[in-house]
C-alpha positions in Angstrom: 123.2 254.2 101.1 123.0 257.2 98.7 122.5 260.6 100.3 119.4 262.7 99.5 121.3 264.6 96.8 122.2 261.5 94.9 118.6 260.6 94.2 118.6 262.2 90.7 121.8 260.4 89.6 120.4 257.1 90.9 117.2 257.7 88.9 119.1 258.6 85.7 121.3 255.5 86.0 118.2 253.3 86.6 116.4 254.9 83.6 119.4 254.2 81.3 119.7 250.6 82.4 116.0 249.9 81.6 114.1 250.1 78.3 110.8 250.1 80.2 108.8 253.4 80.1 108.5 255.3 83.3 105.3 254.9 85.2 105.9 256.8 88.5 102.9 257.5 90.8 102.9 260.7 92.9 99.1 261.1 93.4 98.9 259.0 96.6 96.8 261.6 98.4 94.0 260.8 95.9 94.3 257.0 96.2 97.0 254.3 96.6 97.3 250.8 95.0 96.4 247.9 97.3 99.4 246.4 98.9 100.1 242.7 98.6 99.3 242.1 102.2 96.0 243.9 101.9 95.1 242.0 98.8 96.0 238.7 100.4 93.8 239.5 103.5 90.9 240.5 101.2 91.0 237.3 99.2 91.5 235.0 102.2 88.6 236.6 104.0 86.4 236.4 101.0 87.1 232.7 100.8 87.0 231.8 104.4 84.4 234.1 105.8 82.0 234.5 102.9 78.8 234.4 104.9 76.7 237.4 106.1 77.8 238.3 109.6 74.2 238.9 110.5 73.2 235.3 109.7 72.6 233.1 112.7 73.9 229.8 111.2 77.4 228.5 111.8 79.0 230.3 108.8 77.4 233.6 109.7 78.5 233.3 113.4 82.0 232.5 112.1 82.0 235.7 109.9 80.6 237.7 112.9 83.5 236.6 115.1 86.0 237.6 112.5 84.4 241.0 112.1 84.6 241.6 115.8 88.2 240.3 116.0 89.1 242.9 113.3 87.3 245.6 115.2 89.3 244.8 118.3 92.5 244.9 116.2 91.6 248.4 115.0 90.8 249.5 118.5 94.2 248.3 119.7 96.0 250.1 116.8 94.1 253.3 117.4 94.1 253.2 121.2 90.3 253.4 121.6 87.5 251.2 122.8 86.1 248.8 120.2 82.5 249.9 120.7 83.6 253.4 119.4 84.5 252.1 115.9 82.0 251.6 113.0 82.9 250.4 109.5 81.5 252.5 106.6 81.9 252.6 102.9 84.5 255.3 103.2 85.3 258.7 104.8 82.6 260.5 102.8 80.0 258.3 104.3 81.5 258.6 107.8 81.3 262.4 107.4 77.8 262.3 106.0 76.7 260.1 109.0 77.8 262.8 111.4 76.5 265.8 109.6 73.2 264.2 108.6 72.6 263.3 112.2 72.4 267.1 112.9 69.1 267.2 111.0 67.4 265.4 114.0 68.4 268.2 116.3 66.9 271.6 117.0 68.9 273.9 114.6 71.9 275.6 116.1 75.3 276.7 114.8 77.8 274.5 112.9 81.4 275.7 112.4 84.0 274.4 110.0 87.3 275.6 108.7 87.6 277.3 105.3 90.1 274.6 104.2 87.8 271.5 104.7 87.4 268.8 102.1 84.3 269.1 99.9 82.9 266.0 101.8 82.5 268.3 104.8 82.0 271.7 103.2 79.1 270.5 101.0 77.0 270.0 104.1 76.8 273.7 104.9 74.1 274.6 102.4 72.1 271.5 103.5 72.3 272.6 107.1 71.4 276.2 106.2 68.4 275.0 104.3 67.2 273.3 107.5 67.6 276.4 109.6 71.1 276.0 110.9 73.6 278.9 111.2 76.9 278.1 109.6 80.3 279.7 109.7 83.7 279.0 108.1 86.7 279.9 110.2 89.7 281.4 108.4 92.9 279.4 108.2 95.6 281.9 107.3 98.7 280.0 106.0 96.7 276.8 106.2 96.2 276.8 110.0 93.2 277.4 112.1 94.2 279.5 115.1 92.5 278.7 118.4 91.6 282.4 118.9 89.8 282.5 115.5 87.8 279.4 116.5 87.1 280.9 119.9 85.7 284.0 118.3 83.3 281.9 116.2 81.9 280.0 119.1 78.4 281.1 120.3 76.0 279.7 122.9 74.0 277.9 120.2 77.1 276.2 118.6 76.5 272.4 118.4 79.3 271.3 116.1 82.9 272.3 115.2 84.8 270.5 112.4 88.5 271.0 111.6 90.4 268.4 109.5 93.6 267.0 110.9 95.8 267.2 107.8 95.0 269.2 104.6 94.6 267.0 101.5 95.7 270.1 99.4 98.9 271.2 101.2 99.5 268.7 103.9 99.2 271.4 106.6 98.9 269.7 110.1 96.3 271.4 112.3 96.8 271.7 116.1 93.8 269.6 116.9 94.7 269.3 120.5 94.7 273.1 121.0 91.5 273.5 119.0 89.7 270.9 121.0 90.9 272.5 124.2 89.4 275.9 123.0 86.1 274.2 122.5 86.1 272.4 125.8 86.9 275.7 127.7 84.0 277.4 125.9 81.7 274.6 126.9 82.3 275.4 130.6 80.8 278.8 130.0 78.0 277.9 127.6 77.0 274.7 129.5 76.3 273.1 126.2 78.0 270.2 124.6 79.8 270.9 121.3 80.6 267.9 119.0 84.2 268.3 117.7 84.7 266.4 114.5 88.0 265.9 112.6 88.3 264.5 109.0 91.5 262.5 109.7 91.9 260.7 106.3 95.3 262.2 105.5 96.6 261.7 109.1 96.1 258.0 109.6 99.5 256.3 109.5 101.2 259.4 108.1 101.8 261.6 111.1 102.0 260.9 114.8 98.2 260.8 115.6 96.6 259.3 118.6 92.8 259.2 119.1 93.4 258.2 122.7 95.1 261.5 123.5 92.8 263.7 121.6 89.5 264.7 123.2 87.6 264.7 119.8 84.0 263.4 119.5 84.3 262.0 116.0 86.7 261.2 113.2 86.7 259.7 109.7 89.2 257.4 108.0 89.6 255.8 104.7 91.5 252.6 103.6 92.4 253.5 100.1 94.8 256.3 101.2 97.1 253.8 102.9 97.2 251.0 100.3 94.0 249.4 101.5 90.8 248.6 99.4 88.5 251.2 98.0 85.0 251.5 99.4 85.8 250.9 103.0 86.2 253.4 105.8 85.9 253.9 109.5 83.9 256.2 111.8 85.1 256.9 115.3 82.5 258.1 117.8 83.7 258.8 121.4 80.2 258.5 122.7 78.1 256.3 120.4 75.0 256.4 122.6 74.6 260.1 122.0 74.7 259.6 118.2 71.6 259.1 116.1 72.1 258.2 112.5 69.7 259.4 109.8 68.9 255.8 109.0 69.8 252.7 110.9 68.6 250.5 107.9 69.1 246.9 108.9 70.6 247.8 112.3 74.1 246.5 111.5 77.1 248.1 113.3 75.1 248.3 116.5 72.4 250.3 114.7 74.8 253.1 113.7 75.3 252.1 110.1 73.0 249.7 108.3 73.9 247.3 105.5 75.8 244.1 105.2 79.4 244.6 106.4 82.1 244.4 103.6 84.2 241.9 105.6 86.8 241.2 102.9 87.5 245.0 102.5 87.5 245.5 106.3 90.2 242.7 106.5 92.2 244.4 103.8 91.9 247.7 105.7 93.2 246.0 108.8 96.2 244.6 107.0 97.0 247.9 105.3 96.9 249.9 108.6 99.0 247.3 110.4 101.6 247.5 107.6 101.6 251.4 107.7 102.0 251.5 111.5 104.8 249.0 111.6 108.1 251.0 112.1 106.1 254.1 111.1 108.7 256.6 112.3 111.4 255.1 110.1 109.1 255.2 107.1 108.1 258.7 107.7 111.7 259.8 108.1 112.5 258.3 104.7 109.6 260.1 103.0 110.7 263.3 104.7 114.1 262.9 103.1 112.5 262.7 99.6 110.2 265.6 100.4 113.2 267.7 101.5 115.2 266.9 98.3 112.2 267.9 96.1 111.7 271.1 98.1 115.3 272.0 97.5 114.9 271.3 93.8 111.7 273.3 93.5 113.2 276.2 95.5 116.3 276.2 93.2 114.0 276.9 90.3 112.5 279.9 92.1 109.1 278.2 92.3 106.8 279.0 95.3 106.4 276.1 97.7 102.8 276.2 98.9 103.0 273.5 101.6 104.1 274.7 105.0 107.6 273.8 106.2 106.2 271.5 108.9 103.5 269.9 106.8 102.9 266.2 106.4 105.9 264.7 104.5 103.5 262.8 102.4 102.1 265.9 100.6 104.1 268.6 98.8 102.4 271.4 96.8 104.1 274.1 94.7 103.2 276.7 92.1 104.5 275.6 88.6 105.3 278.2 85.9 102.3 277.0 83.9 98.6 276.4 84.6 98.4 273.3 86.8 96.6 271.1 84.2 99.4 271.9 81.6 102.2 271.1 84.1 100.5 267.9 85.2 100.1 266.8 81.5 103.8 267.6 80.9 104.7 265.4 83.8 102.4 262.7 82.5 104.2 262.8 79.2 107.3 261.8 81.1 105.5 258.9 82.8 104.8 260.7 86.1 101.3 260.9 87.7 100.7 264.0 89.8 97.7 266.1 90.6 96.3 269.6 90.1 93.8 269.2 92.9 91.6 266.8 95.0 90.4 263.8 92.9 87.3 263.6 95.1 85.5 266.5 93.4 84.3 267.0 89.8 85.6 270.5 90.2 88.8 269.4 91.8 90.9 272.3 90.6 88.3 274.9 91.6 88.0 273.3 95.1 91.8 273.4 95.6 92.1 277.0 94.4 89.4 278.0 96.8 91.1 276.3 99.7 94.5 277.8 98.8 93.1 281.3 98.5 91.5 280.8 101.9 95.0 280.1 103.1 96.2 283.5 101.8 98.0 282.0 98.7 98.0 284.4 95.7 95.4 283.5 93.0 98.0 283.0 90.3 99.9 280.6 92.4 96.7 278.8 93.3 95.8 278.4 89.6 99.3 276.9 88.9 99.4 274.6 91.9 100.6 271.1 91.5 100.4 268.5 94.3 102.9 265.7 94.7 101.9 263.0 97.2 103.9 260.0 98.4 103.3 256.6 99.9 105.6 254.2 101.7 106.2 252.5 98.3 107.7 255.6 96.8 111.5 255.0 96.2 114.4 257.4 96.3 115.0 256.6 92.6 111.4 257.6 91.8 111.8 260.9 93.7 115.1 261.6 91.9 113.6 261.0 88.5 110.7 263.3 89.4 113.2 266.0 90.4 115.0 265.7 87.1 111.7 265.9 85.2 110.6 269.0 87.0 114.0 270.6 86.2 113.7 269.7 82.5 110.2 271.1 82.2 111.0 274.3 83.9 114.3 274.8 82.1 112.6 274.1 78.8 
């Protein structure tokens, strides 16, 4: 097997042997293509379990049993109780379910980090409008320090939210220490604080165990791990204490109304099982490609914006050109990369804001390029990307 530093030569050899144009995808933090196994599960479930799981006839009961089988499978993979898991249309809806539920409460204080995804951050003005106090905790270098979170906690705090892994730089937060900080404060305040973590970029990509974290809620999305779009998961440690803004038809035990998208749920199950299978080996392989690209970027004297111990699936750096220009130059070479989060109409502005909150210089934030990997990324692909970055920078 070739060493890390043979990637570029492997890629060049592969390119010369093929007349096909390059079409290399390094924007997996935005979305991933469905895997064959996820697609097969989706199609099979659509054909075999086509009925509405809420129907009381034989086909409906059959679909309901499959839905609950899959829920048990998720519970086993995530190490939690099945009654704590609710299927949604995606992480954005899962997040909205939690934050909108606050509108039923007497206003208090909600705390988030300055590096949260827009799906979380966009709720602050809504809460403020309804009389809530809000605060964004700094995250110097991309990390929320327990002492900074502690200083933001007040007796009227009712929610704290810190994402598990940054979608911009891959920074991994110490959720365990942050939760411990909140729980220690609760002993003094005698008031429960709901700790929520947007965990989209953590699922399957870093060692992450809901069973060992004392968090109250978390959001997940299938299309980040080669599952279908439009399907997500909401974890609630104590569902009985959670009141959704609307229960609609009462599906998902009254926590999320609407007919369950059973084929997509089955595709999500297959995708997660595939990602978790031999996950350490897969992560180690991705880490090797990440390390090679870090070395390439460093050799060009370009600032690396992702922390050294970030998720291996995300690598951000400052290019010598505005990010949109560099991304187009990569695209001209058949490589898809990103200048920011694809989940916002102002993706570049959102990413710049987050990077500046991390303490990254504004010029580097403006020139930031994000490379993101999946388990389908090959060493040859990474080698070709390294060569392309060198060619562009050496002009």
